[in-house]
C-alpha atoms as one frame of an Amber mdcrd trajectory, in Angstrom:
protein
  76.858 105.796 133.761  75.303 108.190 131.524  73.410 106.820 128.413  71.056
 108.693 125.883  67.375 107.536 125.718  66.433 107.934 121.942  62.966 107.129
 122.703  62.687 109.836 125.217  65.596 112.204 123.723  67.030 112.686 127.346
  69.891 111.126 129.341  69.225 108.891 131.642  71.990 107.577 134.617  72.294
 103.470 134.562  74.041 101.842 137.404  77.627 100.275 136.621  76.374  96.841
 137.955  73.472  97.030 134.938  75.978  97.964 132.255  77.011  95.175 129.905
  80.207  95.326 126.893  79.525  94.119 123.412  82.011  93.899 120.558  80.192
  93.968 117.339  81.918  92.346 114.206  80.284  92.300 110.832  82.011  91.950
 107.230  81.887  94.480 104.481  82.882  94.598 100.703  86.597  95.804 102.239
  87.239  93.004 105.306  85.461  93.540 108.879  83.987  96.379 110.668  84.511
  96.132 114.388  82.584  98.483 116.838  82.760  98.127 120.472  80.027  99.594
 122.752  78.049  99.554 126.227  74.777  98.070 126.633  72.086  98.813 129.155
  68.187  98.136 129.508  66.919 101.256 131.300  62.975 101.045 131.720  62.306
  98.707 129.026  64.500 100.769 126.210  67.701  99.089 125.351  70.569 101.476
 125.439  73.616 101.632 123.565  76.843 103.640 124.173  79.617 103.428 121.516
  83.176 103.448 122.709  86.639 102.713 121.421  88.776  99.738 121.674  91.171
 100.800 124.824  87.863 102.166 126.679  86.357  98.388 125.675  89.607  96.476
 126.957  89.771  99.043 130.642  86.264  98.065 131.121  85.402  95.217 133.941
  82.005  95.413 132.841  80.528  91.896 131.726  80.536  91.177 128.171  77.345
  91.022 126.342
């Protein structure tokens, strides 16, 4: 899976087995905000890739 590394400012390829999915919920004035992401660690750097809810539910990656 392709991620963008902000530290090196380049795209990196991460194996599917190292990718986890994550659901982030935070409270706001008007309710809750939910964001979905794939996360991985590559060469010591944490990588995030924000995705939509359908992709999150369709993925068979482990829950972080």
